[in-house]
Wavefront OBJ file of the C-alpha trace (Angstrom):
o trace
v 4.899 -0.267 -15.416
v 3.013 -2.921 -17.408
v 5.945 -5.351 -17.297
v 5.997 -5.272 -13.485
v 2.242 -5.799 -13.328
v 2.515 -8.765 -15.682
v 5.214 -10.374 -13.514
v 3.128 -9.732 -10.411
v 0.094 -11.423 -11.954
v 2.222 -14.369 -13.081
v 3.615 -14.857 -9.578
v 0.104 -15.073 -8.164
v -0.871 -17.531 -10.873
v 1.927 -19.827 -9.742
v 1.147 -19.297 -6.069
v 4.326 -17.330 -5.362
v 3.847 -14.365 -3.028
v 7.043 -13.884 -0.979
v 5.925 -10.424 0.160
v 3.211 -12.010 2.294
v 5.864 -13.390 4.640
v 6.816 -9.849 5.613
v 3.386 -9.030 6.972
v 3.646 -11.898 9.430
v 7.226 -11.186 10.446
v 6.650 -7.452 10.920
v 3.126 -7.654 12.355
v 4.099 -5.914 15.597
v 5.774 -2.945 13.915
v 2.912 -2.558 11.429
v 0.416 -2.639 14.282
v 2.243 0.178 16.072
v 2.078 2.346 12.947
v -1.634 1.707 12.591
v -2.076 2.496 16.280
v -0.573 5.915 15.608
v -3.057 6.594 12.827
v -5.951 5.810 15.127
v -4.585 7.786 18.077
v -4.779 11.027 16.086
v -8.407 10.536 15.066
v -11.827 10.512 16.628
v -14.236 7.702 15.895
v -15.650 6.648 13.558
v -12.237 6.507 11.879
v -13.534 6.911 8.325
v -12.694 5.093 5.106
v -9.387 3.373 4.299
v -8.073 2.193 0.928
v -5.524 -0.628 0.821
v -3.590 -0.026 -2.401
v -2.367 -3.222 -4.025
v -4.094 -5.285 -1.349
v -3.185 -8.653 -2.861
v -4.956 -11.516 -1.136
v -6.201 -9.262 1.647
v -3.411 -9.586 4.144
v -3.942 -6.157 5.718
v -7.413 -5.015 4.642
v -9.297 -7.094 7.232
v -7.056 -5.706 9.965
v -8.016 -2.181 8.950
v -11.680 -3.146 9.250
v -11.102 -4.838 12.595
v -9.620 -1.593 13.872
v -12.711 0.338 12.864
v -12.005 1.582 9.361
v -14.513 1.174 6.543
v -11.916 -0.718 4.516
v -11.615 -1.218 0.759
v -8.883 -3.270 -0.906
v -7.984 -2.765 -4.557
v -5.680 -4.927 -6.656
v -4.921 -5.442 -10.343
v -4.986 -9.250 -10.202
v -8.467 -10.838 -10.207
v -7.176 -14.058 -8.622
v -5.792 -12.071 -5.692
v -9.101 -10.259 -5.177
v -10.995 -13.549 -5.386
v -8.757 -15.018 -2.678
v -9.191 -11.924 -0.524
v -12.952 -11.949 -0.935
v -13.150 -15.570 0.197
v -11.799 -14.492 3.574
v -14.916 -12.440 4.118
v -14.996 -10.108 7.078
v -17.359 -7.374 8.201
v -16.658 -3.869 6.986
v -14.410 -5.016 4.115
v -14.903 -4.650 0.364
v -12.576 -5.684 -2.466
v -12.347 -4.289 -5.969
v -10.390 -5.389 -9.028
v -8.691 -2.231 -10.187
v -5.479 -0.578 -11.296
v -3.947 1.634 -8.607
v -2.437 3.754 -11.389
v -5.955 4.439 -12.689
v -8.147 4.617 -9.600
v -11.842 5.034 -10.281
v -13.798 7.892 -8.745
v -16.531 5.289 -8.134
v -14.492 4.121 -5.141
v -15.491 7.272 -3.290
v -13.292 9.329 -0.990
v -10.928 8.145 1.749
v -9.328 9.297 4.972
v -6.452 6.831 5.023
v -4.393 5.042 2.357
v -2.152 2.040 2.982
v 0.479 0.997 0.452
v 2.688 -1.900 1.482
v 5.057 -2.643 -1.374
v 2.860 -1.526 -4.273
v 4.124 1.938 -5.242
v 7.726 0.749 -5.330
v 7.069 -1.581 -8.264
v 6.158 1.161 -10.740
v 8.256 3.336 -12.979
v 8.083 7.112 -12.578
v 4.986 7.368 -14.767
v 3.162 4.723 -12.737
v 4.193 6.304 -9.459
v 2.849 9.699 -10.500
v -0.362 8.043 -11.706
v -0.889 6.358 -8.347
v -0.195 9.673 -6.639
v -2.730 11.511 -8.790
v -5.357 8.836 -8.191
v -4.905 8.812 -4.427
v -4.961 12.597 -4.334
v -8.230 12.705 -6.273
v -9.836 10.327 -3.744
v -8.343 11.885 -0.614
v -10.417 13.813 1.868
v -8.759 16.924 3.334
v -6.270 15.850 5.972
v -6.140 12.248 4.759
v -2.969 10.348 5.548
v -1.013 7.792 3.545
v 1.264 5.151 5.034
v 3.669 3.525 2.596
v 6.287 0.807 2.898
v 8.854 0.869 0.112
v 12.297 -0.578 -0.519
v 15.160 1.779 -1.220
v 16.710 1.758 -4.717
v 19.335 -0.929 -5.292
v 21.113 -2.678 -8.164
v 18.244 -5.203 -8.122
v 15.593 -2.527 -8.587
v 14.378 -3.943 -11.895
v 13.502 -7.201 -10.149
v 12.285 -6.242 -6.689
v 11.427 -2.552 -7.023
v 12.491 0.282 -4.791
v 12.161 4.050 -4.587
v 13.886 7.055 -3.102
v 12.334 9.639 -0.820
v 12.551 12.171 -3.641
v 10.486 9.895 -5.876
v 7.823 9.480 -3.208
v 7.581 13.240 -2.746
v 7.508 13.847 -6.500
v 4.528 11.525 -6.917
v 2.559 13.209 -4.110
v 3.161 16.963 -4.593
v -0.047 17.901 -2.752
v 0.937 15.908 0.322
v 3.245 16.851 3.181
v 5.833 14.264 4.182
v 5.308 13.855 7.918
v 7.730 11.080 8.757
v 10.256 8.648 7.325
v 11.573 5.759 9.378
v 13.415 2.502 8.697
v 11.249 -0.585 8.417
v 11.905 -3.949 10.008
v 13.797 -6.292 7.690
v 13.305 -9.483 9.676
v 11.401 -11.996 7.593
v 12.248 -10.448 4.256
v 15.181 -12.697 3.431
v 17.934 -12.015 0.906
v 18.097 -9.845 -1.218
v 15.094 -7.854 0.008
v 16.598 -7.442 3.467
v 19.386 -5.437 1.797
v 17.068 -2.833 0.309
v 16.845 -0.433 3.289
v 13.022 -0.398 3.345
v 11.387 2.742 4.704
v 7.993 3.698 6.063
v 6.734 6.978 4.613
v 3.851 8.875 6.172
v 2.204 11.703 4.271
v -0.756 14.030 4.805
v -2.949 15.491 2.093
v -3.075 19.289 1.996
v -5.399 20.357 -0.838
l 1 2 3 4 5 6 7 8 9 10 11 12 13 14 15 16 17 18 19 20 21 22 23 24 25 26 27 28 29 30 31 32 33 34 35 36 37 38 39 40 41 42 43 44 45 46 47 48 49 50 51 52 53 54 55 56 57 58 59 60 61 62 63 64 65 66 67 68 69 70 71 72 73 74 75 76 77 78 79 80 81 82 83 84 85 86 87 88 89 90 91 92 93 94 95 96 97 98 99 100 101 102 103 104 105 106 107 108 109 110 111 112 113 114 115 116 117 118 119 120 121 122 123 124 125 126 127 128 129 130 131 132 133 134 135 136 137 138 139 140 141 142 143 144 145 146 147 148 149 150 151 152 153 154 155 156 157 158 159 160 161 162 163 164 165 166 167 168 169 170 171 172 173 174 175 176 177 178 179 180 181 182 183 184 185 186 187 188 189 190 191 192 193 194 195 196 197 198 199 200 201
């Protein structure tokens, strides 16, 4: 868990963030998934937590859509870059998603795009426990994760069973293949999936 976090921080330090390309390439498909979240809710939408938000690629979009959005990331430089973007209804916090603070408050929606997949089983369960502790009844979680491959130690990846094991108090509502355009090799060979879960306390 710590080794992956260290590599992640180092990549930001050198200005390398290949995962940000995916958000641009798959913007349409991500938008449709967020549309679905909104369609099932009345307004105001509530609070959303962007887990592993990086430099704030998706957090401002959540706010634009009407969520009271909070982004959390382990790397201070990433949070500083995100904060410089500004935006109404957005807050950023330096924090470890495997040790989420109760000071963050409670949330109705969680977004994890490529964060959970980078942890070992212990880290995955820790993220699951933290999200569960902050989840309001009926909260949903939308997660993008690569499938497990031979390159897992370098680029991460998880199975459906591992997702379910980390979120035992959540019902798996949907699993669907994610767009691979824009990922490039070898990430486009990882069979990425979108997982949607609902908290049932």
